[in-house]
N, C-alpha and C positions, 0 to 999 in steps of 0.2 A: 503494499500499499504506500503510495507516493507521498503523502502529506503528513507522515508520522513525525512527531517531534520527541525530544527527550524532555525530561523534567527541567533539566538546567536551561534548555533553549527556551522552553516555555516561560520560565522565570525572567530570562533576559528579554524576551519579547513582551513581557506583561500579561501573559496568559495564566490567570488564576485557576481556571477551571479546566480540567481534562477528563478524558474518558478513554478506556481500552476499547478498541473497535470490537472486540469479541464479546463484551457484555451485552446480554440480551435485553435487559430494561433499558429503554432509550433515556430515561431520566438520571440513571445511575452515573455519578460523576465524583471526581476528587476535586477539593478546592485546596491549593497549595498556598502556604504563607510565603510571601516574597519580601525578603529583607535585604535592602540595598542591592536589587537586582538579582539576588541569589535565592534559591529555595530554601525555606526554613526546615527545621527537622520534623515538623508535624504536618500532616495532611488531614483533611476533614472528609470523610466518605459520606455523600449524600446519596439516599435512595429513599423513594416513597415507602418502601416495605420496612425501613430502619425502625420507625416508631413502633410498628407492630411487633417486630422480633427482637428489637434491642432496647426499646422504651425511650429512645431519643433519636433525633435526626439533626445534625450528623453524628456520626461516630468519629471521634478523634483518634488518630493513629500515629504513633511515633515511627519515624520511617528509617530505622537503622539497618534495614535489610533491603531496601529499594535500591535499584540501580538508576541513579539520576542522570546517567550519560546515555542509556538505551533508548533508541528512537522507537517507541512503541505506542505512544499516546497521540490522541487527536485533541485539538481544542474543542471544548464543549460549548455548544451554542444552543442547548435545548431550554426547556422550562427551568426557571429558577424556583428555589424552595418558597420564595414569598409569592409566587404567581397563583392564580386561581387554578391553572391547568395542573400544576404540581400538587396542589392541596387537594385536588379532586382525586388524583391517584392515591394520595396518602389515605383519604377517606374511604376509598375502595377496598383497602386492606384492612382497615381498622375493624377489629373484632370480628373479621370475617372467618377466622380459623382455617383460612386457606394456607397451604403450603406452596408457594409460588415455584417450587422445584418439582411439583408433580405429585406430592404425597396428599394425604387428606388431612 
């Protein structure tokens, strides 16, 4: 895929929100902290399903094992958590008892 960027490149270019192209839910994305043009040690994983399965959205992750140089990310340009579209997705999962991975 030709427009993939690294986390370092995203920070340099000012892209705070990224997603992996293999993620199936279109609203799933990371928000990186950009500190003086560099990615910080934390990322924030956003997903409409987070509230139901983790009790909060986003889930904060320290990135000690992430490869900041690997070009595997796309800039995220989908619905943001404060948008009605994203909130509708959150509400669709709320207390649904659904397992989005195929279980009951």
